[in-house]
N, C-alpha and C positions, 0 to 999 in steps of 0.2 A: 506492500499500501502505498512506503513513504515514499519505494522506485516510480511510483505512477504517479504520485503528486511534485517530485521534484523535475518528472519530465514537461507536468502542465505546466511549471513554476520557469520554468528555464524556457519553455515556448514563449513566456509572455515576458520574458525580459526582467521578471523580477521575484531574481532568486534570494535578493535581501530578505523578503521574507519569511520566507521556509526558516535560513539561516539563523534567522536573530528566534524563529520560535523555538527551534532546534537546541541554541546555547543555554534559554532560559528554562526551557522544558530541566536538563541537564543540570542544573542551576543546586540543586538541590542534593543533588551528589556530590555538591564541593569542585569548583574550576580550580581551584588549586591545591588538591589535597585536603582539600579545608574540610570535613562534615559539618554543614547547619540548616538544622534545620526550617521548616517554613514560618514558623513565630520567629525564629530569628533573622528569617531573610526583612520579614515584614518591616524589624526595626533597626535595617543594620542604614547606617548611609548612602544615600544613592545623590552624586557626585557628577554633573557633565561642564565644560566648556565646548560650547559652540560658536565656533565662526565663521563667517561671510563673509566672502571679498568680491565684489559685483564693480564699484567705481573704479575700473584701471586705465588709462588713459590710451591703451594700447589692447585691443578686445574687452569691449567692454563686456559685462554679463548681466543682464537685466534682473535673470531668476536668482542669481546666487544669496541676496540681502535676502527678500523672499524666501528662499528656502533654508535661509538659519532658526529666521524667525519662527518661521512653521515646525522646524525640526525642535525647538525650545521650546514653545511653549506643547508639543506635543510627549515629548524628559517630561516637564514641569505636570503633567495631567496624571503623567504613573509614578510623580512621587520622588523625579531629580531636582536637585537644588543645582538647577542649571544657571551660569553664568552665559550671557547672548551680546555677540561682538558684530559688529558689522564695518565692514574698510576698512580697515587694518592697516598702518605698516608696519614694516618686519621690527621697531623696536616693541610696537604694542602687542605682538602677537607672542614675541617671547615672556613677554614681563607677565602676559594672560597667563604664558603655557608656566610659570616660575607659580605663579599663585593658585594653580592646579594642582600641579605638584602637592605642593604645600597640606591642599585643602585633602589629600590619599593619605594620606598619615591616619584620618581616623577608620580607616579599611570603607569594608562595603562594595560599593560600584558604582565603575568611574564609567563615565563616555565620554569620548572624544569625538563631535562632528564636522568637518569640517567642507564647507562650500566653494567654488571656486577654481581658479586655475593653478595647475600643480604643470610636474613635470619632473622624469629622471636625467640623472648625468652620470654615467660610470656603473648605474645600477642603485643610484642612492634616487629615494622620490624627494623631490621638495614641494612644498605650501606657498603659492606667491602671494605674497604682501602687495597691496595697491599700488604702490611706488615703486617696484620691482622692472616696471615697461622701459623709466629710465635709464637704470643701472644696468642692465642685460643686456649687453650687447655679442657675449660670446658666451660658450659654457664656462670659462673659466672665472666669469662675472656670479654663476649661482650662489654659491657658496656664499659670496659675503652680501647679498642683497637679496635671499631668499630664508628660509627658514625650513629644514631636516627633517623630514617625518621622525627621525630618531630620537630628536628631543624629545617628543612626546610621549614616545615608546619607554624610555629612559626613563624617565618623569614613573610612570606604570607602576615599573619595574619594581623604580624602588621606593613605592608607596605600599603600605600595607593592605590594601584591598584584597577580596578574596577574587573577581570577579573585571575585569579589562575589556570592551569593548571600544577598536577604531574604526569612524564612518568616516570616506573618502568619497565625498559625490563631489570628484575633481578631474580633471585633465578632460575640461569640454574640447580642448585643441589647443595648440602650444601657438601665442602669435608671436612672440616672442625671439628674434633673430639667435639664431647657435651656430651656423658657421665652422663646426664639428661633429665628426662620426662619435662623439659621445654621446652627444642629446638623441635618445632614443625616442619613438614615438609613444607615446600613452603615461601609464607609471610600470614603475616597474613590481614584477611582485613581491611579497613578504613573508617573514616567514620572523614567529615570535612566539617562544613557550609561555604559553599559560597567558594566551590573548586570545583573543578572535578581535579580525582584523578585515571589514566588508568595504567591498567596492565599485563605483557604480557602475564599471564595466569591468569587462576583460584586460592581464594587464598586456600593456602595448599597444592597446585599445582605445578610442577617443567617444567619449560619452554625450549627450545633450542635453545640450540648455534646456531644452523644451520650448514647443510656443504658448504657451498658457501660466500662467500664473508662476506651477512652479516646472522643475523638472521632473521628468516620467518618473527616475529614481526616486525621489526626495518625495513625491505627493504619491508615492505610495508605501513610504516608510512612513510617510504621516502616517497614514488612512490604518494602518496594522499594529500601530505601533503597541493598543489600548488590549 
């Protein structure tokens, strides 16, 4: 029955829904080899950091800000203390990630959600602040102008959380100059022990910003998250 449901979801492009349901269905068995009862789960902290970057000078994304606000509201509706930020520069993103990391010392469940431009360079994934289009002219500029996804993963790994979930509605396209073979299409596959990572599309592929108010990925996510 599970495999039949998977085929149905994949055909509609919303694999994220089934995967998130599977993660929460297994939560009572302990995501980090920690036995937690349902009653304990109801009382544990739920912390989320939600960022949506859309007002780029190059490659503007009309839906990214809407997506972040919708995702933040959906997470708050299921009990998360969600900090929602939009159109952040690099400094703002890094400060928010540090605040997020400090909150995770209390344990519980952590969610990081990002909507906006993303790119990969030499196998590393980066999230692009709104000012990145001015500073990125080649692959060599990305590390100093963008925010590495591993920064978020590191904060989550260091925290005391039982469950960590990363949701990236990114890589809608790459409008920035690369001029290097080290820059690849889409985002690179990521693997992190004890962590669930969801992408809006497959590794190396480009997701759609959508023609409605939200991207297809986030529209489905917020519809089913509750």
